[in-house]
N, C-alpha and C positions, 0 to 999 in steps of 0.2 A: 741467287741471281733469276729472274723470271723467264720461264720459256718463253719463245716466241707465242704470237696469240692466237696462230694455228693450233697450238699444242690445247687452245680450251677449245675450237670448234665442237665436239662430242658433247661438250657440257654445256651450250650455250641451245637455246632456240631463239627464233625469230618468228614476231607477228607482226603482220601487215597489215596497215587500213588507209583507207582515204586521207592524201596529205590538203594540209589549208595550205601550201606552197605556192612557190609558182607552178604553171603549168595550163594555164587558160583554160578551155574547158574540158582538156584531160583530168585534170582533177577531179571532176565528177567521175570517172568510168575508170581510173589507172588507182589502185591500191600501192600506193609508191613511200607512202611514210613506215619506216621502220622500226618497230620496238625491237631491243637483244634483251634476253630474260637470263640469265646465270644465276643458281644458288652458290651460295658463297661456299657456307660450311657441308656443300657435298661434294666439292671440289676432289678428285683423284690428283690432280695435277700439281696442286699448294700444299706445302707442308703445315702441321698445327702452327709453327709460331708465324710463319706469313699468314696464314688466315687470322690469326688474331691482330696482326700487325694491321689489315685491311679492315678488319672489322671496327677496329677503332677509330678509323680515320674516314671512314663511308657507311658507317651504323645511322646515320641523318637520313643515307641516300635508299636503307635498305626497306622492304615491304614488311608487314607483318610475318610473312614465312620466310622472312631471311633473302627473297629475290631482290638484286640488283637489277635495276631498269635502264636502261640506256634509251633515248629514241632520238631518231636524226630523219630531218626532211627537207634536208636542205636542197638537193637536187632533184628532178623532176624521176631521172631513173632508181628504179628501185635497187638496182643491183648498185650503184656507187653510194645511193642511201646505207646500205649496208655493210661495204666498206666505211661508211665513212661514222659509223656507230662501233665495229671493232676495230678502230683507231682510236677511238673515244674511252672504248672498253679498256686497252690496250697502253693508254695511257693515263688513265685512272688509277690502274695495277701497279705502272711503273712510281706514279707518283706518292701512293701509298704505303711502297715499301720503300720508298727512301727515306735515312734515317738523317735527322738532319747533324750539323757538323759540333760538337759541341766546343763551349765558348770558352774560349782562356780568359781567366781574369789578369786585367795587367793593372799597371799602376803609372800615373802619368813620371815622366821624368823632370827629375829638379828644373830646369830649363823652363817648362812649359809652365809647369806650379809660380815659379818667380816672375815670368810673362802674366799669367793672369792675374797673380797678385800685384803689379804693374798696373794692368791696365782697369782693375778696380780703382785703385789708388786715384790715378789719374783722375777717371770717372766722379768721383768722391770729392774730388778737390773742387772740380770745374761745378758741383753741385754746390760745394757749400760757399763758393766764389757769387754765387745768384743770390743767397739769403741776405735780409736787412740785417745789418749791424743796428744794435740795438746800444 
């Protein structure tokens, strides 16, 4: 089971910059864009198995150094963008650790097979009746 997002806070660093989002002239003065940085392999919160599962799912989102970067610039507030980035981070980890339910092979029952074959026969007869007789 995945620990709450707060457990990852000591491992996460935030970097701020000027946002291109909403804010009018305020955008030019305030650094409201937040970039969350987290090093997957250095994490003390996750087990090795969890790290392997996450690495498998988010390998294309990691930098060369193994950092996961998540940015948020949706809001005018830096604090709100930090909360959004944390929520995205936690959702990403939850998605990565979820294992898909294995598919059980099933067979169609006799009635379904018979119905399908009857439909094919009717369709074939319909097309055959359209052909020219020689």
